[in-house]
All heavy atoms as a GROMACS GRO file, in nm:
protein
  491
    1MET      N    1   1.339   1.290  -0.553
    1MET     CA    2   1.264   1.413  -0.556
    1MET      C    3   1.121   1.384  -0.597
    1MET      O    4   1.096   1.322  -0.700
    1MET     CB    5   1.329   1.508  -0.656
    1MET     CG    6   1.255   1.637  -0.671
    1MET     SD    7   1.347   1.750  -0.779
    1MET     CE    8   1.241   1.744  -0.921
    2THR      N    9   1.025   1.423  -0.516
    2THR     CA   10   0.885   1.401  -0.550
    2THR      C   11   0.833   1.520  -0.628
    2THR      O   12   0.869   1.634  -0.603
    2THR     CB   13   0.799   1.379  -0.425
    2THR    OG1   14   0.814   1.491  -0.339
    2THR    CG2   15   0.838   1.252  -0.354
    3GLN      N   16   0.748   1.492  -0.724
    3GLN     CA   17   0.684   1.594  -0.804
    3GLN      C   18   0.535   1.580  -0.788
    3GLN      O   19   0.485   1.473  -0.752
    3GLN     CB   20   0.723   1.578  -0.950
    3GLN     CG   21   0.871   1.589  -0.976
    3GLN     CD   22   0.904   1.564  -1.122
    3GLN    OE1   23   0.818   1.533  -1.202
    3GLN    NE2   24   1.030   1.576  -1.156
    4THR      N   25   0.464   1.687  -0.814
    4THR     CA   26   0.320   1.684  -0.805
    4THR      C   27   0.262   1.664  -0.944
    4THR      O   28   0.302   1.730  -1.038
    4THR     CB   29   0.267   1.816  -0.746
    4THR    OG1   30   0.329   1.838  -0.621
    4THR    CG2   31   0.118   1.812  -0.728
    5LEU      N   32   0.168   1.573  -0.954
    5LEU     CA   33   0.098   1.553  -1.080
    5LEU      C   34  -0.015   1.654  -1.090
    5LEU      O   35  -0.075   1.692  -0.990
    5LEU     CB   36   0.042   1.412  -1.089
    5LEU     CG   37   0.143   1.300  -1.104
    5LEU    CD1   38   0.070   1.165  -1.111
    5LEU    CD2   39   0.227   1.317  -1.226
    6HIS      N   40  -0.045   1.693  -1.210
    6HIS     CA   41  -0.152   1.789  -1.234
    6HIS      C   42  -0.285   1.728  -1.188
    6HIS      O   43  -0.315   1.613  -1.220
    6HIS     CB   44  -0.158   1.823  -1.383
    6HIS     CG   45  -0.245   1.940  -1.414
    6HIS    ND1   46  -0.381   1.930  -1.422
    6HIS    CD2   47  -0.212   2.068  -1.437
    6HIS    CE1   48  -0.430   2.049  -1.450
    6HIS    NE2   49  -0.328   2.135  -1.460
    7PRO      N   50  -0.365   1.806  -1.111
    7PRO     CA   51  -0.492   1.752  -1.060
    7PRO      C   52  -0.586   1.701  -1.169
    7PRO      O   53  -0.655   1.602  -1.150
    7PRO     CB   54  -0.554   1.871  -0.986
    7PRO     CG   55  -0.439   1.959  -0.952
    7PRO     CD   56  -0.338   1.940  -1.061
    8ARG      N   57  -0.588   1.765  -1.284
    8ARG     CA   58  -0.674   1.721  -1.394
    8ARG      C   59  -0.632   1.582  -1.444
    8ARG      O   60  -0.715   1.498  -1.476
    8ARG     CB   61  -0.668   1.823  -1.508
    8ARG     CG   62  -0.750   1.787  -1.628
    8ARG     CD   63  -0.900   1.799  -1.602
    8ARG     NE   64  -0.970   1.766  -1.725
    8ARG     CZ   65  -1.066   1.676  -1.733
    8ARG    NH1   66  -1.107   1.614  -1.625
    8ARG    NH2   67  -1.123   1.650  -1.846
    9LEU      N   68  -0.502   1.558  -1.447
    9LEU     CA   69  -0.452   1.427  -1.488
    9LEU      C   70  -0.502   1.319  -1.393
    9LEU      O   71  -0.543   1.211  -1.436
    9LEU     CB   72  -0.299   1.427  -1.493
    9LEU     CG   73  -0.232   1.295  -1.531
    9LEU    CD1   74  -0.270   1.252  -1.671
    9LEU    CD2   75  -0.082   1.307  -1.519
   10LEU      N   76  -0.501   1.349  -1.264
   10LEU     CA   77  -0.546   1.250  -1.166
   10LEU      C   78  -0.696   1.220  -1.178
   10LEU      O   79  -0.741   1.114  -1.138
   10LEU     CB   80  -0.513   1.299  -1.025
   10LEU     CG   81  -0.364   1.305  -0.994
   10LEU    CD1   82  -0.341   1.369  -0.857
   10LEU    CD2   83  -0.301   1.168  -1.001
   11GLU      N   84  -0.772   1.312  -1.236
   11GLU     CA   85  -0.915   1.289  -1.256
   11GLU      C   86  -0.943   1.192  -1.370
   11GLU      O   87  -1.044   1.122  -1.368
   11GLU     CB   88  -0.987   1.421  -1.286
   11GLU     CG   89  -0.994   1.516  -1.169
   11GLU     CD   90  -1.058   1.648  -1.206
   11GLU    OE1   91  -1.120   1.657  -1.315
   11GLU    OE2   92  -1.046   1.743  -1.127
   12ILE      N   93  -0.855   1.188  -1.468
   12ILE     CA   94  -0.885   1.108  -1.587
   12ILE      C   95  -0.798   0.984  -1.603
   12ILE      O   96  -0.831   0.896  -1.682
   12ILE     CB   97  -0.872   1.194  -1.715
   12ILE    CG1   98  -0.731   1.250  -1.729
   12ILE    CG2   99  -0.974   1.306  -1.716
   12ILE    CD1  100  -0.705   1.320  -1.860
   13ILE      N  101  -0.690   0.975  -1.528
   13ILE     CA  102  -0.598   0.863  -1.543
   13ILE      C  103  -0.661   0.735  -1.485
   13ILE      O  104  -0.733   0.740  -1.386
   13ILE     CB  105  -0.463   0.897  -1.476
   13ILE    CG1  106  -0.351   0.817  -1.536
   13ILE    CG2  107  -0.470   0.883  -1.327
   13ILE    CD1  108  -0.216   0.872  -1.503
   14ALA      N  109  -0.636   0.622  -1.551
   14ALA     CA  110  -0.696   0.496  -1.507
   14ALA      C  111  -0.594   0.383  -1.520
   14ALA      O  112  -0.499   0.390  -1.598
   14ALA     CB  113  -0.819   0.464  -1.590
   15CYS      N  114  -0.617   0.280  -1.444
   15CYS     CA  115  -0.534   0.161  -1.449
   15CYS      C  116  -0.551   0.094  -1.586
   15CYS      O  117  -0.664   0.070  -1.630
   15CYS     CB  118  -0.575   0.064  -1.339
   15CYS     SG  119  -0.487  -0.094  -1.343
   16PRO      N  120  -0.440   0.066  -1.656
   16PRO     CA  121  -0.452   0.001  -1.787
   16PRO      C  122  -0.501  -0.143  -1.780
   16PRO      O  123  -0.546  -0.197  -1.881
   16PRO     CB  124  -0.311   0.009  -1.844
   16PRO     CG  125  -0.222   0.026  -1.727
   16PRO     CD  126  -0.302   0.096  -1.622
   17ARG      N  127  -0.495  -0.205  -1.663
   17ARG     CA  128  -0.540  -0.344  -1.650
   17ARG      C  129  -0.689  -0.355  -1.623
   17ARG      O  130  -0.756  -0.441  -1.678
   17ARG     CB  131  -0.461  -0.414  -1.541
   17ARG     CG  132  -0.316  -0.438  -1.582
   17ARG     CD  133  -0.231  -0.497  -1.476
   17ARG     NE  134  -0.286  -0.620  -1.420
   17ARG     CZ  135  -0.220  -0.698  -1.338
   17ARG    NH1  136  -0.097  -0.669  -1.302
   17ARG    NH2  137  -0.276  -0.807  -1.290
   18CYS      N  138  -0.741  -0.268  -1.534
   18CYS     CA  139  -0.882  -0.284  -1.496
   18CYS      C  140  -0.966  -0.157  -1.516
   18CYS      O  141  -1.086  -0.158  -1.492
   18CYS     CB  142  -0.892  -0.329  -1.351
   18CYS     SG  143  -0.847  -0.202  -1.230
   19LEU      N  144  -0.902  -0.048  -1.557
   19LEU     CA  145  -0.965   0.080  -1.584
   19LEU      C  146  -1.017   0.152  -1.460
   19LEU      O  147  -1.096   0.246  -1.470
   19LEU     CB  148  -1.077   0.066  -1.687
   19LEU     CG  149  -1.033   0.008  -1.822
   19LEU    CD1  150  -1.152  -0.003  -1.916
   19LEU    CD2  151  -0.921   0.089  -1.884
   20ALA      N  152  -0.974   0.110  -1.342
   20ALA     CA  153  -1.013   0.177  -1.218
   20ALA      C  154  -0.932   0.306  -1.203
   20ALA      O  155  -0.823   0.320  -1.258
   20ALA     CB  156  -0.987   0.087  -1.098
   21ARG      N  157  -0.987   0.400  -1.129
   21ARG     CA  158  -0.916   0.524  -1.100
   21ARG      C  159  -0.794   0.495  -1.015
   21ARG      O  160  -0.798   0.410  -0.926
   21ARG     CB  161  -1.009   0.621  -1.027
   21ARG     CG  162  -0.939   0.752  -0.996
   21ARG     CD  163  -1.032   0.854  -0.945
   21ARG     NE  164  -1.098   0.911  -1.061
   21ARG     CZ  165  -1.190   1.004  -1.054
   21ARG    NH1  166  -1.230   1.048  -0.938
   21ARG    NH2  167  -1.245   1.054  -1.162
   22LEU      N  168  -0.686   0.565  -1.042
   22LEU     CA  169  -0.562   0.546  -0.968
   22LEU      C  170  -0.548   0.652  -0.860
   22LEU      O  171  -0.593   0.765  -0.875
   22LEU     CB  172  -0.442   0.553  -1.063
   22LEU     CG  173  -0.437   0.444  -1.169
   22LEU    CD1  174  -0.325   0.471  -1.267
   22LEU    CD2  175  -0.420   0.307  -1.105
   23ARG      N  176  -0.485   0.613  -0.752
   23ARG     CA  177  -0.459   0.702  -0.637
   23ARG      C  178  -0.312   0.739  -0.638
   23ARG      O  179  -0.225   0.653  -0.652
   23ARG     CB  180  -0.497   0.629  -0.509
   23ARG     CG  181  -0.468   0.702  -0.381
   23ARG     CD  182  -0.524   0.626  -0.262
   23ARG     NE  183  -0.492   0.484  -0.258
   23ARG     CZ  184  -0.382   0.432  -0.207
   23ARG    NH1  185  -0.288   0.509  -0.157
   23ARG    NH2  186  -0.363   0.301  -0.207
   24TYR      N  187  -0.285   0.868  -0.621
   24TYR     CA  188  -0.147   0.918  -0.623
   24TYR      C  189  -0.090   0.919  -0.482
   24TYR      O  190  -0.153   0.967  -0.390
   24TYR     CB  191  -0.146   1.059  -0.682
   24TYR     CG  192  -0.011   1.124  -0.686
   24TYR    CD1  193   0.101   1.059  -0.737
   24TYR    CD2  194   0.006   1.254  -0.641
   24TYR    CE1  195   0.224   1.121  -0.743
   24TYR    CE2  196   0.128   1.318  -0.647
   24TYR     CZ  197   0.237   1.250  -0.698
   24TYR     OH  198   0.359   1.312  -0.703
   25GLU      N  199   0.029   0.861  -0.467
   25GLU     CA  200   0.102   0.864  -0.340
   25GLU      C  201   0.230   0.943  -0.362
   25GLU      O  202   0.331   0.887  -0.409
   25GLU     CB  203   0.131   0.723  -0.290
   25GLU     CG  204   0.010   0.653  -0.236
   25GLU     CD  205   0.047   0.533  -0.149
   25GLU    OE1  206   0.163   0.522  -0.106
   25GLU    OE2  207  -0.043   0.452  -0.125
   26PRO      N  208   0.227   1.073  -0.331
   26PRO     CA  209   0.344   1.157  -0.360
   26PRO      C  210   0.469   1.119  -0.281
   26PRO      O  211   0.580   1.139  -0.331
   26PRO     CB  212   0.296   1.298  -0.324
   26PRO     CG  213   0.180   1.280  -0.234
   26PRO     CD  214   0.119   1.147  -0.269
   27GLN      N  215   0.455   1.062  -0.161
   27GLN     CA  216   0.572   1.025  -0.081
   27GLN      C  217   0.654   0.918  -0.150
   27GLN      O  218   0.775   0.913  -0.139
   27GLN     CB  219   0.532   0.975   0.059
   27GLN     CG  220   0.437   1.061   0.135
   27GLN     CD  221   0.291   1.032   0.102
   27GLN    OE1  222   0.257   0.970   0.002
   27GLN    NE2  223   0.203   1.081   0.186
   28LYS      N  224   0.586   0.828  -0.220
   28LYS     CA  225   0.654   0.717  -0.288
   28LYS      C  226   0.665   0.740  -0.438
   28LYS      O  227   0.726   0.661  -0.509
   28LYS     CB  228   0.578   0.586  -0.262
   28LYS     CG  229   0.578   0.549  -0.114
   28LYS     CD  230   0.499   0.424  -0.091
   28LYS     CE  231   0.496   0.392   0.058
   28LYS     NZ  232   0.410   0.279   0.088
   29ASN      N  233   0.601   0.847  -0.486
   29ASN     CA  234   0.601   0.883  -0.627
   29ASN      C  235   0.549   0.768  -0.714
   29ASN      O  236   0.612   0.725  -0.811
   29ASN     CB  237   0.740   0.928  -0.672
   29ASN     CG  238   0.734   1.019  -0.792
   29ASN    OD1  239   0.638   1.095  -0.807
   29ASN    ND2  240   0.833   1.014  -0.877
   30ILE      N  241   0.430   0.720  -0.677
   30ILE     CA  242   0.366   0.610  -0.749
   30ILE      C  243   0.217   0.640  -0.766
   30ILE      O  244   0.159   0.722  -0.695
   30ILE     CB  245   0.382   0.475  -0.676
   30ILE    CG1  246   0.324   0.484  -0.535
   30ILE    CG2  247   0.526   0.428  -0.676
   30ILE    CD1  248   0.321   0.353  -0.459
   31LEU      N  249   0.156   0.569  -0.860
   31LEU     CA  250   0.011   0.567  -0.877
   31LEU      C  251  -0.035   0.428  -0.838
   31LEU      O  252   0.019   0.328  -0.886
   31LEU     CB  253  -0.027   0.597  -1.022
   31LEU     CG  254  -0.001   0.740  -1.066
   31LEU    CD1  255  -0.011   0.752  -1.217
   31LEU    CD2  256  -0.097   0.836  -0.998
   32VAL      N  257  -0.137   0.420  -0.752
   32VAL     CA  258  -0.181   0.293  -0.696
   32VAL      C  259  -0.319   0.256  -0.747
   32VAL      O  260  -0.411   0.338  -0.749
   32VAL     CB  261  -0.185   0.302  -0.541
   32VAL    CG1  262  -0.242   0.175  -0.481
   32VAL    CG2  263  -0.047   0.331  -0.487
   33CYS      N  264  -0.332   0.130  -0.788
   33CYS     CA  265  -0.463   0.074  -0.820
   33CYS      C  266  -0.504  -0.012  -0.701
   33CYS      O  267  -0.444  -0.118  -0.676
   33CYS     CB  268  -0.456  -0.011  -0.947
   33CYS     SG  269  -0.614  -0.092  -0.984
   34ASP      N  270  -0.604   0.034  -0.628
   34ASP     CA  271  -0.647  -0.039  -0.509
   34ASP      C  272  -0.720  -0.169  -0.542
   34ASP      O  273  -0.722  -0.261  -0.462
   34ASP     CB  274  -0.736   0.051  -0.422
   34ASP     CG  275  -0.657   0.164  -0.358
   34ASP    OD1  276  -0.549   0.136  -0.304
   34ASP    OD2  277  -0.702   0.280  -0.364
   35PHE      N  278  -0.778  -0.178  -0.661
   35PHE     CA  279  -0.849  -0.299  -0.700
   35PHE      C  280  -0.754  -0.412  -0.738
   35PHE      O  281  -0.773  -0.527  -0.699
   35PHE     CB  282  -0.946  -0.272  -0.815
   35PHE     CG  283  -1.060  -0.183  -0.775
   35PHE    CD1  284  -1.059  -0.049  -0.810
   35PHE    CD2  285  -1.166  -0.232  -0.703
   35PHE    CE1  286  -1.161   0.034  -0.772
   35PHE    CE2  287  -1.270  -0.150  -0.664
   35PHE     CZ  288  -1.268  -0.016  -0.698
   36GLU      N  289  -0.650  -0.379  -0.813
   36GLU     CA  290  -0.553  -0.479  -0.856
   36GLU      C  291  -0.441  -0.499  -0.754
   36GLU      O  292  -0.361  -0.591  -0.768
   36GLU     CB  293  -0.491  -0.438  -0.990
   36GLU     CG  294  -0.588  -0.432  -1.105
   36GLU     CD  295  -0.619  -0.567  -1.165
   36GLU    OE1  296  -0.534  -0.656  -1.158
   36GLU    OE2  297  -0.729  -0.582  -1.220
   37LYS      N  298  -0.430  -0.407  -0.657
   37LYS     CA  299  -0.323  -0.411  -0.555
   37LYS      C  300  -0.185  -0.400  -0.620
   37LYS      O  301  -0.093  -0.476  -0.589
   37LYS     CB  302  -0.331  -0.537  -0.469
   37LYS     CG  303  -0.466  -0.558  -0.403
   37LYS     CD  304  -0.487  -0.458  -0.294
   37LYS     CE  305  -0.613  -0.494  -0.217
   37LYS     NZ  306  -0.705  -0.386  -0.202
   38ILE      N  307  -0.175  -0.305  -0.716
   38ILE     CA  308  -0.049  -0.280  -0.785
   38ILE      C  309  -0.022  -0.130  -0.788
   38ILE      O  310  -0.111  -0.049  -0.764
   38ILE     CB  311  -0.051  -0.336  -0.929
   38ILE    CG1  312  -0.169  -0.280  -1.008
   38ILE    CG2  313  -0.049  -0.487  -0.930
   38ILE    CD1  314  -0.174  -0.322  -1.153
   39ALA      N  315   0.103  -0.097  -0.820
   39ALA     CA  316   0.142   0.043  -0.831
   39ALA      C  317   0.221   0.063  -0.959
   39ALA      O  318   0.291  -0.028  -1.005
   39ALA     CB  319   0.226   0.084  -0.711
   40TYR      N  320   0.208   0.182  -1.013
   40TYR     CA  321   0.282   0.221  -1.132
   40TYR      C  322   0.380   0.330  -1.095
   40TYR      O  323   0.342   0.428  -1.030
   40TYR     CB  324   0.186   0.272  -1.241
   40TYR     CG  325   0.091   0.166  -1.289
   40TYR    CD1  326  -0.035   0.152  -1.233
   40TYR    CD2  327   0.128   0.078  -1.391
   40TYR    CE1  328  -0.122   0.053  -1.276
   40TYR    CE2  329   0.042  -0.021  -1.434
   40TYR     CZ  330  -0.083  -0.033  -1.376
   40TYR     OH  331  -0.167  -0.131  -1.419
   41PRO      N  332   0.506   0.318  -1.137
   41PRO     CA  333   0.604   0.420  -1.103
   41PRO      C  334   0.583   0.547  -1.185
   41PRO      O  335   0.522   0.545  -1.292
   41PRO     CB  336   0.737   0.354  -1.140
   41PRO     CG  337   0.702   0.258  -1.247
   41PRO     CD  338   0.563   0.209  -1.214
   42ILE      N  339   0.635   0.656  -1.132
   42ILE     CA  340   0.637   0.783  -1.204
   42ILE      C  341   0.784   0.818  -1.220
   42ILE      O  342   0.856   0.836  -1.122
   42ILE     CB  343   0.563   0.892  -1.127
   42ILE    CG1  344   0.418   0.850  -1.106
   42ILE    CG2  345   0.573   1.026  -1.200
   42ILE    CD1  346   0.341   0.940  -1.012
   43GLU      N  347   0.830   0.823  -1.343
   43GLU     CA  348   0.971   0.848  -1.373
   43GLU      C  349   0.985   0.983  -1.443
   43GLU      O  350   0.926   1.004  -1.548
   43GLU     CB  351   1.028   0.736  -1.459
   43GLU     CG  352   1.024   0.600  -1.390
   43GLU     CD  353   1.064   0.486  -1.480
   43GLU    OE1  354   1.097   0.509  -1.598
   43GLU    OE2  355   1.061   0.372  -1.431
   44GLN      N  356   1.060   1.072  -1.382
   44GLN     CA  357   1.083   1.206  -1.434
   44GLN      C  358   0.952   1.278  -1.465
   44GLN      O  359   0.937   1.343  -1.567
   44GLN     CB  360   1.173   1.203  -1.556
   44GLN     CG  361   1.310   1.147  -1.526
   44GLN     CD  362   1.400   1.141  -1.647
   44GLN    OE1  363   1.357   1.162  -1.759
   44GLN    NE2  364   1.527   1.113  -1.623
   45GLY      N  365   0.853   1.259  -1.376
   45GLY     CA  366   0.724   1.326  -1.390
   45GLY      C  367   0.627   1.259  -1.485
   45GLY      O  368   0.516   1.308  -1.504
   46VAL      N  369   0.665   1.145  -1.543
   46VAL     CA  370   0.580   1.076  -1.639
   46VAL      C  371   0.532   0.943  -1.582
   46VAL      O  372   0.614   0.855  -1.552
   46VAL     CB  373   0.656   1.051  -1.772
   46VAL    CG1  374   0.568   0.978  -1.872
   46VAL    CG2  375   0.708   1.181  -1.829
   47PRO      N  376   0.400   0.926  -1.565
   47PRO     CA  377   0.349   0.797  -1.517
   47PRO      C  378   0.379   0.686  -1.617
   47PRO      O  379   0.357   0.701  -1.737
   47PRO     CB  380   0.198   0.820  -1.506
   47PRO     CG  381   0.182   0.968  -1.499
   47PRO     CD  382   0.294   1.025  -1.580
   48GLN      N  383   0.431   0.575  -1.567
   48GLN     CA  384   0.465   0.459  -1.650
   48GLN      C  385   0.348   0.361  -1.645
   48GLN      O  386   0.348   0.265  -1.570
   48GLN     CB  387   0.594   0.396  -1.600
   48GLN     CG  388   0.711   0.489  -1.596
   48GLN     CD  389   0.747   0.543  -1.733
   48GLN    OE1  390   0.769   0.466  -1.827
   48GLN    NE2  391   0.750   0.674  -1.746
   49LEU      N  392   0.246   0.387  -1.727
   49LEU     CA  393   0.122   0.310  -1.722
   49LEU      C  394   0.122   0.193  -1.820
   49LEU      O  395   0.031   0.176  -1.900
   49LEU     CB  396   0.002   0.402  -1.749
   49LEU     CG  397  -0.018   0.509  -1.645
   49LEU    CD1  398  -0.134   0.600  -1.682
   49LEU    CD2  399  -0.040   0.448  -1.508
   50LEU      N  400   0.223   0.112  -1.809
   50LEU     CA  401   0.228  -0.012  -1.886
   50LEU      C  402   0.209  -0.126  -1.789
   50LEU      O  403   0.268  -0.128  -1.680
   50LEU     CB  404   0.363  -0.025  -1.956
   50LEU     CG  405   0.397   0.086  -2.055
   50LEU    CD1  406   0.542   0.075  -2.099
   50LEU    CD2  407   0.305   0.080  -2.174
   51ALA      N  408   0.126  -0.223  -1.826
   51ALA     CA  409   0.098  -0.335  -1.737
   51ALA      C  410   0.226  -0.404  -1.691
   51ALA      O  411   0.237  -0.446  -1.576
   51ALA     CB  412   0.004  -0.434  -1.805
   52GLU      N  413   0.326  -0.413  -1.779
   52GLU     CA  414   0.450  -0.480  -1.741
   52GLU      C  415   0.535  -0.398  -1.643
   52GLU      O  416   0.627  -0.451  -1.583
   52GLU     CB  417   0.532  -0.520  -1.863
   52GLU     CG  418   0.562  -0.410  -1.960
   52GLU     CD  419   0.456  -0.391  -2.069
   52GLU    OE1  420   0.351  -0.456  -2.065
   52GLU    OE2  421   0.482  -0.310  -2.156
   53LYS      N  422   0.506  -0.270  -1.626
   53LYS     CA  423   0.578  -0.185  -1.530
   53LYS      C  424   0.514  -0.189  -1.391
   53LYS      O  425   0.569  -0.137  -1.296
   53LYS     CB  426   0.580  -0.040  -1.579
   53LYS     CG  427   0.665  -0.017  -1.700
   53LYS     CD  428   0.801   0.026  -1.660
   53LYS     CE  429   0.880   0.071  -1.781
   53LYS     NZ  430   1.000   0.139  -1.746
   54ALA      N  431   0.396  -0.247  -1.381
   54ALA     CA  432   0.324  -0.253  -1.254
   54ALA      C  433   0.401  -0.336  -1.151
   54ALA      O  434   0.463  -0.438  -1.185
   54ALA     CB  435   0.185  -0.312  -1.273
   55VAL      N  436   0.397  -0.289  -1.025
   55VAL     CA  437   0.465  -0.357  -0.915
   55VAL      C  438   0.361  -0.392  -0.808
   55VAL      O  439   0.280  -0.307  -0.772
   55VAL     CB  440   0.573  -0.263  -0.855
   55VAL    CG1  441   0.642  -0.330  -0.738
   55VAL    CG2  442   0.673  -0.220  -0.960
   56PRO      N  443   0.360  -0.515  -0.760
   56PRO     CA  444   0.266  -0.549  -0.652
   56PRO      C  445   0.290  -0.459  -0.530
   56PRO      O  446   0.404  -0.427  -0.496
   56PRO     CB  447   0.300  -0.694  -0.619
   56PRO     CG  448   0.366  -0.746  -0.743
   56PRO     CD  449   0.439  -0.630  -0.802
   57LEU      N  450   0.182  -0.417  -0.466
   57LEU     CA  451   0.194  -0.327  -0.350
   57LEU      C  452   0.277  -0.386  -0.238
   57LEU      O  453   0.348  -0.313  -0.168
   57LEU     CB  454   0.055  -0.290  -0.297
   57LEU     CG  455  -0.023  -0.190  -0.383
   57LEU    CD1  456  -0.160  -0.164  -0.320
   57LEU    CD2  457   0.052  -0.061  -0.402
   58ASN      N  458   0.273  -0.517  -0.220
   58ASN     CA  459   0.349  -0.578  -0.111
   58ASN      C  460   0.500  -0.576  -0.137
   58ASN      O  461   0.578  -0.608  -0.049
   58ASN     CB  462   0.302  -0.720  -0.082
   58ASN     CG  463   0.317  -0.813  -0.200
   58ASN    OD1  464   0.363  -0.775  -0.308
   58ASN    ND2  465   0.275  -0.937  -0.181
   59GLU      N  466   0.544  -0.537  -0.258
   59GLU     CA  467   0.686  -0.526  -0.290
   59GLU      C  468   0.739  -0.383  -0.277
   59GLU      O  469   0.857  -0.360  -0.295
   59GLU     CB  470   0.714  -0.578  -0.430
   59GLU     CG  471   0.695  -0.727  -0.445
   59GLU     CD  472   0.727  -0.777  -0.585
   59GLU    OE1  473   0.788  -0.702  -0.663
   59GLU    OE2  474   0.689  -0.891  -0.616
   60ILE      N  475   0.650  -0.289  -0.250
   60ILE     CA  476   0.690  -0.148  -0.240
   60ILE      C  477   0.720  -0.115  -0.096
   60ILE      O  478   0.644  -0.147  -0.004
   60ILE     CB  479   0.580  -0.057  -0.294
   60ILE    CG1  480   0.563  -0.083  -0.443
   60ILE    CG2  481   0.614   0.090  -0.268
   60ILE    CD1  482   0.457  -0.004  -0.508
   61LYS      N  483   0.835  -0.050  -0.076
   61LYS     CA  484   0.876  -0.013   0.060
   61LYS      C  485   0.827   0.124   0.096
   61LYS      O  486   0.811   0.211   0.022
   61LYS     CB  487   1.027  -0.017   0.071
   61LYS     CG  488   1.079  -0.156   0.048
   61LYS     CD  489   1.228  -0.158   0.051
   61LYS     CE  490   1.275  -0.299   0.018
   61LYS     NZ  491   1.414  -0.315   0.017
   0.00000   0.00000   0.00000
């Protein structure tokens, strides 16, 4: 089930590794850092913004 993140959250949320703005992909329910080429999962509506939770984009289906 995909959920929508609050637009204000998307304005201020940043990658914990490089501090770049994250892009939301609602179809996959992830936040993407285009600079690091990684994605952070969103579990039960909560972004998991820990560097160790990051998944390389080439591993996401």
